[in-house]
N, C-alpha and C positions, 0 to 999 in steps of 0.2 A: 469263085470267091474263096478266100481263105476261111479256115474254121472260125477265126475271130469275126471276120466280116459277116459270115453266115449267121451266127447267133445274134450279133448286133442288129443286123437287118431284120431278122425274125422278130426280135423284141421290139424294135422301133415300129415295125408295121403293125404288130399286135396292139400296142398301146395307142398309136395314132388312130386305129380303127375303133377302139372301145373307149376312148378318153371320156366322152360325155356320159356314157353308161356307167363307167367306173366311178366318176366323180359323184354321180347321183347315188349310186349304191353305197359308196364309202364316204358319205358326206361328213360323218362324225365318227372316225375310226376308233376314237378313244372312249366313246360312250360305253358305260357299263364295263369298263376295263380299268379298275383301280390299280392293279399291279403295274400296268404299262404306264399309267400316269405317274405313279410313284417312282418308277425307274427313270423316267424322263426328268422328273423334278430333281432327283438325286444327281443325275448327270449334269443338269444345268447348274446346280449349286457347285459342283466340283469344277466345272469349266469356268464359270464366272462370266461377267459381262464385258471384260476387257478385250478379249480376242475375237476372231471371226470363226464361226462354225458353219460347216457346209452340210446341208441335208441332201445326201447323194441318192439319186433315184427318187426325187421328191414327189413324183406324180402330180396330183392336183393341188398339192401344197398344204394339206391339212396339218401334217406334222411340222412343217416349216413354221406355220402360223402358231402352232402350240409352243414350239421352242421360243419363238419371239415373245409370246405372252409370258414366258418364264424369265424374261429379261436378257436373253441371249442376242447378240448381234449375229444374225443368221441369214444365209441365202440358200435357195434351192437350185438344184441342177438335175436335169432329166434328159434322157436320150430322145424322148418323144416331143416333137414340135407341138402336137396337139395337146399333150398334157401340160406343157409350159404355157400354152395359150389359156387353158382353163385356170391354171394356177395364178397367172397374172390377172385374169378377170375376177377371180374369187378373192384375191388378196392383193389389192392394188397398191398397198403401201409397202410391199415386200419385193425383194429382188429375186428374179428367177432367170436362169440361163439354160440354154440347150447345150448339151455336150455329153461326152462319154466318161464314165467313171474310170475307164482304163487310160484316159488321157485328160486328166483334170486341168482346167484352164486357170491354174493358180501356180504361184512361185513355190519353189522348195521351202518347206518349213514355215509356210505362211498361215496355216490354220491352227487355231487353238483346239479345235475339235471337229470331228466328222461323225455323222450319223448315217448308217446304212440300214434303214428301216424296211426290211423285207425287199431290198433291192439287189442283193447279191444272189438272189435265188434263181436268176436266169443265166448266171455265169457258169459254164461247164467246169467240172472239177479240175481239169488240167489248166484252166485259166485263172483259178483262184489265187495261186501264188503271185501272179502278175498284178491282179487286182489289189491284193493286200500290200504289195510293194508300192503301188501307186498311192494308196492311202498313207503309207508310211512316209513316202517322199513329201507329200503335201503337208503333213502335220509337223508342228514345231516339236522339239524335244520336250517330253512330258505331256504332249497333246493326247487327248482322250478320243477313243473310237468306240462307238456303240453299235453293235450288230444285232439285228433281230431276224429270225428265220424260223421256218418250220423244221421240226426234227424228223428223222427217219432215213430210210435208205432208198425208197422207191419214189421217183418223181411223180407229181400230179400233173396230168395233161389236161388242159382246158381246150376243148374243141367246140368252136362256134358259140362262145359265151354271148348271151343276150341276142342270139341269132345272127351274130356277125360272122362273116366268112374268114375266120382266122383261127389258128391253133398255136399253143405255146406250152412248153414244159416248165413246171415250177419245181426246181430241185430242192430236195430236203437234205439236211446235213445232220451229222452227229456232233453234239457240242464238243466232245473230246477231240474229234478230228479237226474242227475249226480252231480249237485252242492250240493244237499242235501247229497248225498253219500260221496262226498269229505269232507264236513264239519264233517260228522260222523266219518270219518277216521282220522281226525286231521289236515285237510288242511284248509287254508283260501283262498277263491276264490279271485283272483286278477283281472281277466277280463273274459268276456264271449262274444264271437263273433259268429254270425250266418250269413251266406250268403245264398242267394237263389240258387237253383240248376241251373246248366249250361247244358241245354239240348244238346247244340252243342258238349259237351264233354261226353255225354252219362250218365249224372247224373240223378238219379230218385228221389232224395230227397235233401233238404237243408243240408248244411254242418255246423257243430259246432266245435268251438275251445275254450277250457277252459284252462286258466292258473291259477294254484293254488300253494300256498306256504305252506311248512310244518311249522307248528307253532313251536315256540321255538327260 
């Protein structure tokens, strides 16, 4: 397999295996997280209800549903067939599709917004330019991209979560490095927010949220 196929296969296998456990554990990922809710509300207000927003790497669909509750026309996309099955079951009124963020099933410039909420974290560093280029392709001029990720330099490796026989690396990034990559991909950074880790919620690193606009 190529490097791209390798990490995609590992990611798909991991989430196919833990989908039900993950959905149960993160049933309400925005509970007791007022900053994240505020950032998503500000994002929704800026995008508005007219265009379509893609929740990329949507998992079981909780963020997709939250974005819909804020008035956005939104659909979710995830690499994992099992995650998509959970998302459709838990959110029957919303649209979910299986697919890769590196090959989005949308026309050029067709999205008003894209959200990558802790979903770029399995993409190796050398594939990030291609990932951001694909986001840029899919967004309309002026479209907004919201990225969430853990900060740092050393990946977190999860080995046998919930006793399941899978392992996966969760890459951490430096906000300034991601901002540089966004600029290189044709985005203008609009805001950068970093908050410290919340140990009570099991976090092991600070969390970063970057809002960027496609030039044009």
